[in-house]
C-alpha positions in Angstrom: -7.6 -17.4 26.8 -8.0 -14.3 28.9 -8.8 -11.2 27.1 -7.6 -8.0 28.8 -9.1 -4.6 28.1 -6.7 -2.0 29.5 -8.6 1.2 28.8 -11.8 2.2 30.4 -14.5 0.5 28.3 -17.0 3.0 26.9 -20.7 2.3 27.1 -21.8 0.8 23.8 -25.2 -0.6 23.0 -25.0 -1.3 19.3 -21.9 -1.5 17.1 -21.6 -1.9 13.3 -18.6 -4.0 12.3 -16.9 -3.9 8.9 -17.1 -7.6 8.4 -15.2 -9.7 5.8 -15.9 -13.2 7.1 -12.2 -13.9 7.6 -10.5 -15.0 10.7 -10.1 -11.6 12.3 -13.6 -10.4 12.0 -15.1 -13.8 12.8 -13.3 -13.4 16.2 -14.2 -9.8 16.6 -18.0 -10.5 16.7 -17.9 -12.6 19.9 -15.2 -10.4 21.3 -17.3 -7.3 21.0 -20.3 -9.0 22.6 -18.2 -10.3 25.5 -16.2 -7.1 26.0 -18.8 -4.4 25.5 -22.0 -6.4 26.2 -23.5 -4.9 23.0 -25.4 -5.9 19.9 -23.2 -6.5 16.9 -24.4 -5.8 13.4 -22.2 -7.0 10.5 -21.7 -4.8 7.5 -20.3 -6.3 4.3 -19.2 -4.1 1.5 -19.4 -5.7 -2.0 -16.6 -3.9 -3.9 -16.1 -6.7 -6.3 -14.0 -9.0 -4.2 -15.8 -12.0 -5.8 -18.6 -14.5 -5.1 -16.2 -16.9 -3.4 -15.7 -14.4 -0.5 -19.3 -13.4 -0.3 -20.9 -16.8 -0.5 -22.5 -17.7 2.8 -21.2 -14.7 4.5 -24.5 -13.6 6.1 -25.0 -17.1 7.7 -21.4 -17.0 8.9 -21.9 -13.6 10.6 -25.1 -14.7 12.3 -23.5 -17.9 13.6 -20.6 -15.8 15.0 -23.1 -13.9 17.1 -24.1 -10.9 14.9 -27.8 -9.9 15.2 -28.0 -8.9 11.5 -25.8 -8.7 8.4 -26.1 -5.9 5.8 -24.5 -6.6 2.4 -24.2 -3.4 0.4 -23.4 -3.5 -3.3 -20.8 -0.7 -3.8 -19.2 -1.7 -7.1 -20.7 1.0 -9.3 -20.1 3.7 -6.7 -16.5 2.4 -6.2 -15.8 2.6 -9.9 -17.6 5.8 -10.8 -16.8 8.0 -7.7 -13.4 6.8 -6.8 -11.6 4.9 -9.6 -12.7 7.1 -12.5 -11.6 10.5 -11.0 -8.4 8.9 -9.7 -7.6 7.8 -13.2 -8.5 11.2 -14.7 -5.9 12.6 -12.3 -3.4 9.9 -13.1 -3.1 8.8 -9.5 -0.2 6.5 -8.8 1.6 6.2 -5.4 5.4 6.0 -5.4 5.5 5.7 -9.2 4.0 2.1 -9.3 1.0 1.5 -7.0 -2.4 2.2 -8.4 -3.9 2.4 -4.9 -6.2 -0.6 -5.1 -6.7 -0.9 -1.4 -6.7 2.8 -0.6 -9.3 3.6 -3.3 -11.8 1.2 -1.8 -11.6 2.5 1.7 -13.5 5.8 1.5 -16.6 4.1 -0.2 -16.5 1.2 2.3 -16.2 3.4 5.4 -18.8 5.8 4.2 -21.3 3.0 3.7 -20.5 1.6 7.1 -21.3 5.0 8.7 -24.6 5.2 6.7 -25.6 1.7 8.0 -24.6 2.7 11.6 -26.8 5.8 11.4 -29.7 3.9 9.8 -29.8 1.2 12.6 -29.2 3.7 15.4 -25.8 2.3 16.4 -23.6 4.3 18.7 -20.3 2.7 17.6 -18.4 1.4 14.6 -15.6 -1.2 14.5 -12.9 -2.3 12.1 -10.4 -5.2 12.0 -7.4 -3.2 10.9 -4.1 -3.8 12.7 -2.3 -1.1 14.6 0.6 -1.2 12.1 -1.2 -0.5 8.8 -2.6 2.4 6.8 -6.2 1.2 6.8 -6.9 2.1 10.4 -6.1 5.7 9.5 -8.3 5.5 6.4 -11.3 4.1 8.2 -11.1 6.3 11.3 -10.5 9.5 9.3 -13.7 8.8 7.4 -15.6 8.1 10.7 -14.3 11.4 12.1 -15.3 13.4 9.0 -18.8 11.9 8.6 -19.9 10.9 12.1 -17.6 12.1 14.8 -20.1 11.2 17.6 -19.7 7.5 16.9 -17.4 5.5 19.2 -14.6 3.8 17.3 -13.5 0.3 18.4 -10.3 -1.2 17.1 -9.8 -4.6 18.7 -6.3 -5.1 17.4 -5.3 -2.1 19.6 -7.2 -3.5 22.6 -7.1 -7.3 22.9 -4.1 -9.4 23.8 -4.4 -11.8 20.9 -1.3 -11.5 18.7 -1.3 -14.4 16.2 -3.6 -16.4 13.9 -3.3 -19.3 16.3 -4.6 -17.1 19.2 -7.6 -16.2 17.1 -8.2 -19.8 16.1 -8.0 -20.9 19.7 -10.4 -18.2 20.7 -13.0 -19.3 18.2 -12.5 -23.0 19.1 -13.2 -22.3 22.7 -16.5 -20.8 21.7 -17.4 -23.5 19.2 -17.4 -21.0 16.3 -16.4 -22.6 13.0 -14.1 -21.0 10.6 -12.5 -22.0 7.3 -9.3 -20.2 8.3 -6.2 -22.2 9.4 -2.9 -21.5 11.0 -1.1 -22.4 7.8 -2.4 -19.5 5.7 0.7 -17.8 4.4 -0.4 -14.6 2.7 -2.5 -11.7 3.6 -4.6 -10.6 0.7 -7.1 -7.8 -0.1 -9.2 -8.1 -3.2 -11.7 -5.8 -5.0 -12.8 -5.0 -8.5 -9.7 -2.9 -9.1 -6.9 -5.2 -7.8 -5.7 -7.9 -5.4 -2.8 -7.3 -3.0 -0.5 -9.9 -1.5 1.7 -9.6 1.7 3.4 -12.0 4.0 5.2 -15.3 3.5 8.4 -15.0 1.6 7.6 -11.4 0.7 8.5 -10.3 4.2 12.2 -10.6 3.1 12.7 -8.1 0.3 15.5 -10.2 -1.1 13.1 -13.0 -1.9 11.5 -13.0 -5.3 7.7 -13.8 -5.2 6.9 -17.4 -5.9 4.2 -18.5 -8.3 2.0 -19.1 -5.2 1.8 -15.3 -4.7 0.0 -14.4 -7.9 -3.7 -15.4 -8.1 -5.3 -13.1 -10.7 -3.0 -13.0 -13.7 -0.8 -15.4 -15.6 2.9 -14.8 -15.5 4.3 -12.8 -18.4 6.4 -15.9 -19.4 3.2 -18.0 -19.8 1.3 -15.2 -21.6 0.4 -15.6 -25.3 3.2 -15.1 -27.8 1.1 -12.6 -29.8 0.1 -9.1 -29.1 -3.5 -8.4 -28.3 -4.8 -5.0 -29.5 -7.3 -3.1 -27.3 -9.0 0.2 -28.2 -10.2 2.4 -25.3 -12.5 5.4 -26.0 -12.9 8.2 -23.5 -15.2 11.1 -23.2 -13.9 13.9 -20.9 -11.8 11.3 -19.1 -14.7 8.8 -18.7 -14.1 5.4 -20.2 -17.1 4.7 -22.5 -16.0 2.0 -25.0 -13.7 -1.0 -25.1 -13.0 -2.3 -28.6 -15.8 -0.2 -29.9 -18.5 -1.7 -27.6 -20.3 0.8 -25.3 -20.0 -0.2 -21.7 -20.5 1.3 -18.2 -17.2 1.9 -16.5 -17.8 -1.1 -14.2 -18.4 -3.3 -17.2 -15.3 -1.9 -18.9 -13.2 -2.6 -15.9 -14.4 -6.2 -15.7 -13.6 -6.7 -19.4 -10.1 -5.1 -19.0 -9.3 -7.2 -16.0 -9.9 -10.3 -18.1 -7.9 -9.0 -21.0 -5.0 -7.8 -18.8 -4.9 -10.9 -16.6 -4.5 -13.1 -19.7 -1.4 -11.2 -20.8 0.2 -10.8 -17.4 0.0 -7.0 -17.3 -0.5 -4.9 -14.1 1.8 -6.9 -11.8 4.1 -4.9 -9.5 6.4 -5.8 -6.6 7.0 -2.8 -4.4 8.6 -1.8 -1.1 6.4 1.2 -0.2 6.4 3.8 2.6 3.4 3.4 4.8 1.8 6.4 6.4 2.6 5.1 9.9 6.3 5.3 9.2 7.4 1.8 8.3 8.2 0.3 5.0 6.2 -2.7 3.8 6.7 -5.1 0.9 3.7 -6.1 -1.2 2.8 -7.5 -4.6 -0.2 -6.1 -6.4 -2.1 -7.2 -9.5 -4.1 -4.5 -11.2 -4.5 -5.8 -14.8 -7.5 -3.7 -15.9 -6.4 -0.7 -14.0 -3.0 -0.7 -15.6 -4.6 -0.7 -19.1 -7.0 2.1 -18.1 -4.1 4.2 -16.6 -1.9 3.8 -19.7 -4.8 4.6 -22.0 -5.4 7.9 -20.4 -1.7 8.7 -20.3 -1.5 8.0 -24.0 -4.4 10.3 -24.7 -3.0 13.0 -22.4 0.1 13.2 -24.4 -2.0 14.1 -27.5 -4.3 16.7 -26.0 -2.4 18.5 -23.3 0.5 21.0 -23.7 3.5 20.9 -21.4 2.1 23.1 -18.6 -1.2 21.2 -18.5 0.5 17.9 -18.6 2.8 18.8 -15.7 0.0 20.2 -13.7 -2.0 17.0 -14.2 0.9 15.0 -13.0 1.3 17.2 -9.9 -2.4 16.9 -9.2 -2.2 13.1 -9.6 0.6 12.9 -7.1 -1.2 15.1 -4.6 -4.4 13.2 -5.0 -2.5 9.9 -4.6 -1.2 11.0 -1.3 -4.6 12.1 -0.2 -6.0 8.7 -1.0 -3.2 6.8 0.5 -3.4 8.8 3.7 -7.2 8.4 4.1 -8.0 12.1 3.5 -10.7 11.6 0.9 -13.4 13.5 2.9 -11.5 16.8 3.1 -11.6 20.1 1.3 -8.2 19.4 -0.2 -9.7 16.4 -2.1 -12.6 18.5 -3.3 -10.3 21.2 -4.6 -8.0 18.7 -6.3 -10.9 17.0 -8.1 -12.2 20.4 -9.3 -8.9 21.1 -11.0 -8.7 17.5 -12.3 -12.2 17.9 -13.9 -11.1 21.0 -15.8 -8.1 19.2 -17.4 -10.2 16.1 -18.0 -12.5 18.0 -20.4 -10.0 17.5 -23.1 -9.4 13.8 -22.4 -11.7 12.7 -25.2 -10.7 10.3 -27.9 -9.5 6.8 -28.6 -6.2 5.1 -27.7 -5.0 1.8 -29.2 -2.9 -0.3 -26.9 -0.9 -3.5 -27.4 -0.8 -6.1 -24.6 2.2 -8.4 -24.7 3.8 -10.5 -22.0 3.4 -8.1 -19.1 3.8 -4.9 -21.2 1.3 -2.3 -22.4 2.3 -0.3 -25.4 0.5 2.7 -26.9 0.1 1.9 -30.6 -2.1 4.8 -31.7 -4.2 7.7 -30.5 -6.7 10.2 -31.9 -8.8 13.0 -30.5 -10.8 15.9 -31.6 -8.8 18.0 -29.2 -5.4 16.9 -30.5 -2.6 19.4 -30.3 -0.4 17.4 -32.6 0.0 19.0 -36.1 1.8 17.0 -38.7 2.2 20.2 -40.7 4.3 21.7 -37.9 6.1 18.5 -36.8 7.1 17.1 -40.2 10.7 16.6 -41.2 9.7 17.2 -44.8 9.3 20.7 -46.3 6.6 22.8 -44.7 5.2 26.3 -45.1 4.2 26.9 -41.5 7.4 26.9 -39.6 10.3 29.2 -40.4 13.4 27.4 -39.0 15.5 30.6 -39.1 13.1 31.9 -36.4 14.6 29.5 -34.0 17.8 31.6 -33.8 16.1 34.5 -32.1 14.2 32.2 -29.8 17.4 30.4 -28.7 19.2 33.7 -28.2 16.4 35.0 -25.8 16.0 31.6 -24.1 19.7 31.5 -23.3 20.0 35.1 -22.5 20.5 34.6 -18.7 23.4 32.1 -19.5 24.9 34.7 -21.9 24.8 37.5 -19.3 26.2 35.2 -16.6 29.2 34.3 -18.8 29.8 37.9 -19.7 29.8 39.0 -16.1 31.6 36.0 -14.6 33.6 34.7 -17.5 33.1 31.6 -19.4 35.7 28.9 -20.0 39.1 30.4 -19.9 
């Protein structure tokens, strides 16, 4: 197949490719060598996608034509520097999506740049399509951290348009791949979630079949009894699961297992992409859903209404920053500074019940609780004079009273 290159080809000597070992990046390695006559170094980010995806990946990259393959373990960095502050802020995109793909991109792209600088590369490359959000996320990071690097995006340059085109391209070069033309779904997995797109999901009227979900059991097949989980936080940092001290990475692994067994964390959403189109995807975030609900339950106990609303506003703003690939910006720094102040009170334990896809807060306690049984009780108390409410209501409704006097109420 002839590969056209419409733009003027920049001079590139060495390029670092974000490599997954899948069909796209397997084809990109020889394409880069042929198109740019350059050395290709594969960069693999381990963000918890699983041993199955990483097994044999270095050998695969070298057989495709890469001169070297760097596999970088980013799991702890991903959890501690991206997931944890996002959860402190209560980040959620369009009321459902816990940003599993978006959260991983800053740490992946940053590490790719670091490898490029270490090996003296003059270019970086990604396999994102021209329709998605990830191209913006990767390239915005490249621009913020190493604007001198040339960015190569093959899907915006080559004339291949289908999986079959890529398979033919590799076959012509005798490069083996485990991919096939019958693959239905496009998936992205990391320690936080797995996403599913394509197949029957491209019609929003179609319900996802059982073949879509790969991480969790269906709520219908989940156990018939509630599983109780205790989460303990210190200033918004997850420190214990069921009383056992854990790192945040260990805690996430444990919560993923618990949540998946009870079918929690599944969503089916039609979301607004940054590039202007809508896309339909199914996401599984079992551990993340538990983590998120735990902090929300604790927040209700320790924050007053202004703080709670501010935290929700900050969470929405930070979700947009993450979704739009603007992590390496002053806006993100400012948002996280404010989030850190509010997170100081997010200390305590929340008890959650997992049952057939649902997460219910069963109990919560904190040294910073603002709840007072003495004030809230329906029984007799000595701290709240109910007659004082009359003056409060009169002042609170004063503007309505004045408007009615001036304009007339019901006639």
